[in-house]
N, C-alpha and C positions, 0 to 999 in steps of 0.2 A: 908127509901126512899131516893133516890138520889135527889140532888138539881136540879131544872130546870135550863136551860140556862138563861143567863142574860135577864131579861124582859119576860121570858117564863112562861108558866103555867106548874105546875107539871103534870106528866103523871098519868093516871088512876092507882089506886092501885090494885094490883093483889094478891090474897091470894094463898099461897102455900098449896097444899092439903096434903103435908107431915108434915110440921111443924105447919101449921095454921097461920103463920105470913104473914104480908102484905109486898109487894115489889113493887118498881117502874118497869116500862117496861124495863129498862136497866138491872135489876137484875132478872127479871122473864120473860122468853120468851115463856111461855106456853109449855115448854118441857113436853113430856109425859113420865110417868114412872109408873111401877107397884108399888103400895104401900104395903109394907110388912104386915102391920096390916090387910089390906083387904084380903090378901092371907091367913094369919093365922086364921082369924075368919070366912071368907066366901069362901075360896078357889077360889078367884076371880082373874083370870089372863086375862080375855077377854078384848080385846081392843075395847070398844064400845064408841061411842060419841053421844051426843045429841046436837041439834041445838037450838039456841035462836034467836028470831027475835025481834030486837029493832030498831024502827024508820026505817023500811024497810031494815035494815042490817041483814045479817045472820052471827052469830058468834058461835063458839064452846063453849059449856058449859061443864065444868067438875064438876061432883057432884054425888050424890047417883045414883047407877045403871050404872055409866059410865065405871067402871072397870079400865081404864087407866086414870091417873089424871095429871093435870097441876101442875108442880112443879117449884120452883125457880132454878136458876143456881147452887147455892151452894148445894141445896138438890139433884139436879141431879148428881153432882159430887160425893157426898157422897154415894148415892145409887149405882152409877156405881162402886165405889170402893168396896162396901160391897156385891155386887150381888153374888159372888162366895164363900163367907165366911159363914160357918155354925155357925151363932151366935145365932139363935133362937132355943130354945128347944121346938119344936112343941108338944111333948107329955106332957110337963108340962103346956104349955100355953093353948092348946085346945085339950085335949085327945079325946073328942067326935068326932073330925074330922076324926079319924081313923075308925069310924063306918060308915062313909058316902063316903069316897074316897078310891076306890079299890087300886089305885097305892100306897097309904100310907100303906095299909095293907101288900101289897107285899114287899115293902121296909122294913117295920118293921120286917117281917119274915126273910129277908136276913140278917139284922143286928143281930138278935137274933141267927140265925142258923150259921152265919159266911159264908165265901166265899166257 
């Protein structure tokens, strides 16, 4: 967490939904990103948001069922770098997903059959 300005109060800690670590508001801007684990395990790409009302204020809450999640700046940079790299072996991590997602069955057929 970043140090507050002289005589100031530290900002509210924000949890990164990718790493699980806490960051100050300078390092965590509530950037939205698709979390790879949620895609692999739930095929969850949907950008859904929930609202939380605290003290008359409405704020976005990122959590279960949200689909797109608030991440820290460093996680956002990492995910942006990795988005087009095939680093996850989906068939090894969650082979049952191929039974439920038609697009994966089609892609698997292309990979086996060749171009």
